[in-house]
N, C-alpha and C positions, 0 to 999 in steps of 0.2 A: 331225837331232839324235841319231840312233841309238836312239830309243825303240822304233820299230816293229820294228827288227831285233834288239832285246834286247841291244844292245851297251852301252847305258847306261841308268841309271835317270833319272827326272825330276830328282832333286836333283843328280846328277852332271852332267847336261846344263846345268842352270841355273848351276852353279858355273863351268863353262867359259864360258858366255855372259856372266856377270858380269865374269870376267877379261878378256874380249874387248871387251865393249860398255859396261861401267860398271854403276853401281848401279841404273839403271833401263833396261829395254830392252823391246822388243815381242816377243811370242811368239804365233805363229799355231797354233791347234788347230782343224783343219778350217776352217770359215768364220769362226771367232771370232778377232779381233785383240785380244790381251790384254796390257796393260802388266804387267810383272813388277817388283816392288819388293823390294829386297834389304837394306835397312837397318832396324835396330830402330826408328828414328824413323818410318819408313814403317808398320811393323806397328802401332805405337802409334796413329798417326792413323787407320788403317783399322779396328782392332779396338775403339777406344774409344767409338764412337758407333753404337748399334744402329739409330738412325733414318736413318743414311746408308748403311751396308753390312749385308747379310745373307748367309747361306750361298749359294754359287753352285752350280748343278748341275754345273759343270765341276770341282768338287772331286773328285767321283767320277763321271766321265762315264758315262752310260748305266746306272748301277747301278739306277735306277728300273725298268728293264726286268726285272731279276731280283728286286727287293724294293721295290715301289713305295711302301710305307708305313713304311719304316724311318726312324727319327728323324734319322739322320745326313744324310739327303738332303732332308729337309723344310725349309720356310721359312714365314715369315708366321704366319697364324692357325692353320694346321694344326700347325705345329711347337709353337706355344704350347699347343695342346690336348694334344699328346702329352707334352710336357715337364712339364705340370702333374701328370700321372699318375705319371711316372717319377722325377722329380727327388729326392723325399724319400728314396728307398731308396739313393741313391748318396752321401748325405752322410757325412762322416767318422765322425760319432757312431755310425752304424749299421755302417759298414764294419769298424771295429775289433772288432766282435763276431764277425767271421768268422775271426779269427786261428787258432783251433784247427782249423777246417775246412781252411784253406789248408795248415797244417802237416801235417795228416793226409794230405791228397792228395799233398803233396810227399814225405813219408816213404814212402808206397806206391810212388811213382814211383822213388825211389832203390832201394828194396828189390827191386822187380820188374824194373827195366829197366837198371840200371847195374851193371856188373861190373868188378872191378879189372883193369887192364892190358889192356883190350879197346878196339879201335879202332871208332868209331861213324861211320857216314855218314848216319844218319837222325835225328839229335837234334832237328832242327827239327820234324819230324813228331811225334816223341815228346813234345816240349814242347807242341805243339799239343794233343795228347791230354790232357796234364796240365792245361793251362789250360781246356780244354773241360770237363773233369770238375769243376774248381773252380767255373767259372761255373754249371754245372748244379746243383751243391750249394747255392751261396750265393744264386743268383738264382731258382732254380726248385724247390729242395728235392727234387732228382731225382738218382738215382745212375745215371750213364752208363757205369760201368766196363765192363759187358759190351758195350754198343754201341760204345764207343770202340775196342775191340780188333778190331772187324770193320767193318761197313758204314758206320757214321756217320762215322768218321774219313776214310774214302775219299770219302764223299759230300761232306764239308766241304772236303776238299782239291780236289775237282773244282769245287765251287761257287766257291771262292776263285780257282781258276785262270781260270774263265770270266769272273768279275768283273774280274780283272786284264786279260784279253784285251779286254774291252769298253771298259775305260778307255783303252786304246791306240788305239781305233778310233772316237773321237768324231766323226770326219769322215764316217763312213758314214751313209747314210740310215737312220732309225730303223726303217722298215718292213723293211729288209733284216736288221737285227739281230733283230727279232721272228721273222722267218722262219727265221733261222739257229738260234735257240734252240728253236723248235718242231720242227725237223727233226733236232736233235742228240740222239741217244738217250742219250749219256753225261750231258749236262746234265740231261735230263728225268729220268733215273734219280736223280741227285744231288738234284734239286729235290724229287722225290717222297719220297725217304727223309727229308730234312730237314723237309719239310712234315708228314709223318706223325709225326715226332718232336715237332714243335711242337704238333700236335693232341693227342698223347698227354700232353704236359706240361700243356696247358691243361685237358684233360679231367680229369686227376687232381686238379688244383686246384679245379675246379668241384665235383667230388664231395666234396672235403674241406670246402669252404665250405658245401655243402648239409647236411653232417652235423654242423656245429658252429655255435655261436652267433656272431653278427656280432662281429668284433673288428678292431682296427687292423691293416692289412696289415704283415707282418713282412719280406717280401722282394718282389722285382720281380714274380714271377708272381702273388702274392696281390694286389698293387696293380693289375696289369693286369686280372686276372679280375674283381675287384670293381668295375672301371670299365666293364664290358661294357654297351653301349647301342647297339643297331642303328640308332637315330635320331641318333647323335652327328653333330654338324656343326660347321663352323668358326666359325659365327656365335655359338655358345655355347661358350666356351673350357672350361667346366666340364662339358660334356655327356658326357665319357668317350670310349671307343674302341669301334669295331665289332670283331666277331670277326676279320674279314679283317685289320684293322690290328694286332690283338694277335698273330696268327700271324706277321706280318712283323716285329714287334718282338722276338718270341722268336728268330726266325731271325737277325735283325740282332745281337742281344745275343750269341748263340753265335758268330757269324762275327766280329764286331768284337772281342769279348773274346779270342778265340783268335788272331786274325790280328795283334794288336798285341803283347801281353805275350810271346807265345811266339817272337817273331821276333828277340829279342836274343840275341847270342852269350852262352853261359854263361861265367861268369868263373872264373878260378883263385882259390883262396883257401886260407888256412891254417885248421887246426882251431881252432874257438872253444872247445874243451875243455868244452863243456857241452851237454846235450840239453834243458835247461830253457829256456824262452823265454816271458817275459811281455811285456805291452805296455810296462811301465816299462823293462824291459831293452832292448827294441827301440828305444824312443825315445832311450835313452842311447847308442846306437851311432852316434856322430857321423860317424866315418870311413866307415861303411857308407852313410850318407846321401850322402857325397861320391862314393862309388863308384857308387851308383844314379844320381846326377845326371850323372856323367861318362859312364855308359853311354847315358843318354838324350840327352846332348849330341852324342855322336859317332855314335850309331845311333838317330836319332829315329824315333818311330812313323810320323810323316808328315813328310817333308822339305819338302813344299809344301802350301799351302792356298789356297783361292780364295774370293773374296767378290763379290757382285753389288751394284752401286750402286743405291740406291733413289731417288736424285735426283742432279742434277748437283752435282759437287763438284770440288775441286782437291787433289791430293796432291803435295807438293814441286814445285809449279809445273806439274804434268801435269794437264790438264783431263780429268776422268772424267765421262762422260755417263750419264744414267739408263738402267739396263738393261745397262750395260757390265760385263763381268767383269774382275777383276784377280787376279793371283797374288801371294802373299807367299812369298818363298823362305826358309823357316824354317831349312833346313839351312845356307844360306850364312851366316846370322847367327850360327849356332852355332860357326862356325870363323873368323870375321872377326877378324884380329889387331888391328884398331882397337878392339875391344871386349873382347878376351881377352888378358891381359897376363902371366900366369904361365906361362912356358915356351912351347913351340910349341903353338898352339891345335889343330893337327891330331893331336897325340899324346895318348895316354891318361894323364892326370895327375890323379888324384882330389884330390890335395892342393891344386889350384888353388882349390877352394872353401873352403879354410882360410886362404888368404892374399889376394893381390891381387884375385882374381876372386870373392871372397866377396860383394862388393857390386857385382856386374856390373849393366849396364843392365838394367832389368826386362824389356825386350822383346828382349834379345840371346839369350834362350833361352826360347822358348814352345813346348815340345815338343808340347803337346796343343792348340795353337791358343790364341786369346785372345778376350777380350770375351764377349758373351752366347752365342756359338756355340763356345766352348771345349768340348773333349771331356767329355761327361757323366760318363764313368767314369774320369777321370784319377786321382782319389784312390785308387780301387780298384786300378788298374793299377800305380801306384807302390807301394802297400802290398803287393801280390802280389809284385812284383819284389824288394823289399827282404827280405821273408820268405823267398823262395826262395834268395836269395844267402846269407842267414844260415844257413838250414837245411843248405845244401850244405856250408858251412864247418864247421858242427857235426858233420856226418857224415864229415868228413875227405875230402870229395870235391874233387878238382882235375882240371883239364883241360889236356892238353899238345897243342901244335901238332904237326902232321904234315906231311911234304912234299906230301901230296895235297891239303892245305887251300889252295886256290889264291887264296882271298880274293875280294874284290869282292862286288857285290850284284846281285840281279835284282829286277825290278819286278813285284809282284802288286798287291793292293789296297794293301799297304804294301811297303817294301823288305825283302828277306830275304837271308841269306847265299847266294851263288851256289852254292858247293859246300863245305859245312862238313864237315871230316873231323878228328876229334880223338881222342886217346887218353885214356881215363878212368883216373885213379888214385884209390884209396880207402885212406886210412890208418885202420886199425881200432884203433890204439892210443889 
């Protein structure tokens, strides 16, 4: 498939397989024989009933070796216990309150890290630092500006690298994976730094809650810390979380939030002629919504997702047995000309969402997954992306392609540009 040699990403391989074998084919990942479904109707059938399909460990293979209690890899009663604590802080009504924080962090990034007429080869890492700082502010009320410029950014980069490596080696015995991590000093260093950061964030919030009267949690860390219960168990969904689980959720929030939003190629844009930005103004920018959707359609956060059958069922004539894993090829659906009619579906045309493709099949584009296991932070990620695009335009920032920008993607936890090289232009008028 080219996955182990890094010649292709998972979405690229699945696109070729669909072209060769059709809309349903089998894919072997180690000892697991998994049907792959490529049509929106398939996604609808798989995502729509939580009693038939739940999250599969093959969505992010072996990630539990690195972060065993992160919500993204949990299922069943344990997932329900975690989501009960975390869901409320990711609702849109609370997310919009972070507008000024996101703008402040973006302004700092532009002022400190972008210079006119300069060629950049490290914008992906720079965007990771930006989003990491935003997540720290809005989720943990914590300023990571100093740490981001040094050890934390490198530790996060190493952690994500090894997570991506382990996803590609699901066929290896798990004991070998544990041994490799134990003996790998670079991973151990990254894990120690991020674990210490998690403990620092949790400790600060515990001290804050001890010094103030009890009140409704305002952000993720407040919700997590207020739920601490070392006797928490899956038989009691409302029993809270243990300290170990909270540390993993903090680590997962930083990793997932940074690894998704920061991976999109930054867009070119014209000056919006205004530095003021309110929620009402943001909501009125219809074309910017189209641009955001088109970015997510062509460069999805996760081009593939996986589910595990909780009981025997049938999808489009294919029998699925209890305990069997299936893949849904989200990236394939995003570019399928049978469902996208405005121009070439492989080209960047934001206007498609104003015309024929405005009312596309609801499952032809499910960038953040679907059903009850859709990404918990999808509203925040889309809100961040739109704000960043608008702020870059307001600052007169645009990006030019260079001959060194070879294109293509590489597979980590998500897909990222293989070698992004762009020239920054800043119009100060």
